[in-house]
N, C-alpha and C positions, 0 to 999 in steps of 0.2 A: 711408150709408155701411157699409160694413161692418166689425166688428173688425178683420180684415185689412188693409183699406182705411187706416182707423185708425191701425195697427202700421205701416204702408207711410212715413205720411208722419210718425209721429213718429221713424222711423228715418232718413226723407231730410233732418229736422231735426236729428238728433243727440241726442233724445231717448232712443229705444230700440235698446236695444242688443240684444234679445232674439231669439228666434226670431218669423218672420213666418206664426205658426200661429193666429190666428183666435179665440184663445183671451183672452177679457178675464180676464189674471189679475192677480194683485199687481204684477208690471214691467210693464204697460201701465198699471195704475192709478196707479203711478209716474211713469213718463214723463206721462201725461195731470196729474199736480199740475205735473209741474216746470214743463211748456211755459206751464201756468193762470197759475204763480208768476212766471216770466220775463216774464208780462205783464201782471203787477201786480191780478192775478185773484184771486179767494178758489180757493185749492187745492184743492178739492174731488175733486179725482181722477173727478169723474163726466163723463164726455163730452156735455156739455150742446149745442143748438141752437147756441150762440154758439162755443164750442171747436170744433166739427165745421166751420163756415162759417169761423174761421179759418183752419183746416186745410186746408179741403178749396178756399178761395179766398184763398190768401196775397198781399197786395198789400206787405205789408214783408219778407215770408220771399220764398228762393228758396230751391230746392232743394242748394244749397250754403252755406247759412245753418246757420251752428254755435249749440248753445243760447247760447254767450257772444257772438254777434252780435245777439241778439234783443235790441230797446229799445221803449220807450216814446215815440212821437212827440208833439210840442208843441212849442212855443215855445222855442229855442235848440239845436234839433237839426237843424243848417243841412244836413249832409252827410245825413244819415238823410232829410231833410225834399225836398233836391234828388232822390235815388232815386225816393219815393213820387211826387212829380210827375211825373217821367219816366215811371214805371210808368201813372200816372192817364192821364196825355197818350193814351198809347201804347194806351188803353182807351177813348178818347174821353170822358170824365170831367172832363177838366179840360182848358181853354183858356188860361189865364192864362199868363205868365210862369213859365219854369224859373229861381226864382232864390232858392229854399232858405228862404223866408220862409213860415212856418206861417200867412198871412195868413186872409182873409175867403174870398179865393178857393178856398186851398188846404181852410177846414175845410167849405166848399158843395159841391165835390168828393168829400171822404171821407162825408159826410152821404150822395150821392149813389148811392155805391160802397155805403154800407150797406145802404140801400133796394133796390139791386138784388138785392143776396143775402139779403135777408129779413130784415134787422136794423133796430133804431132804435136811437136814443142809450139807453134805457135797459137794452138787452138791454148793452151796452158794459160788460165789470167784472163779469160773473154766468156 
């Protein structure tokens, strides 16, 4: 992923208001930190493989998602889990009931998605 593409994704998610110039300056670093922080990750400002994967293949995010709408999914996040289950189903990664419950089937589908995009459980949060 180029710096320009990184800036485009950060802009679409509402993190980067600057010019799409392909320069990884302080504004881009600040935007990466904000994205990482909102995911509950260590906010290093470094566009790690995990950060790039989250930007490049968003399951929880859409192009219209603002940073105020970004949340961590898990038990008790029914509305967000419904959306996640729908997106996973559309990609053929989830065959369970769309019920908003973050159960073992949902966890397994998330794990399959992580594998598809080269992530492992140890990568999450880095």
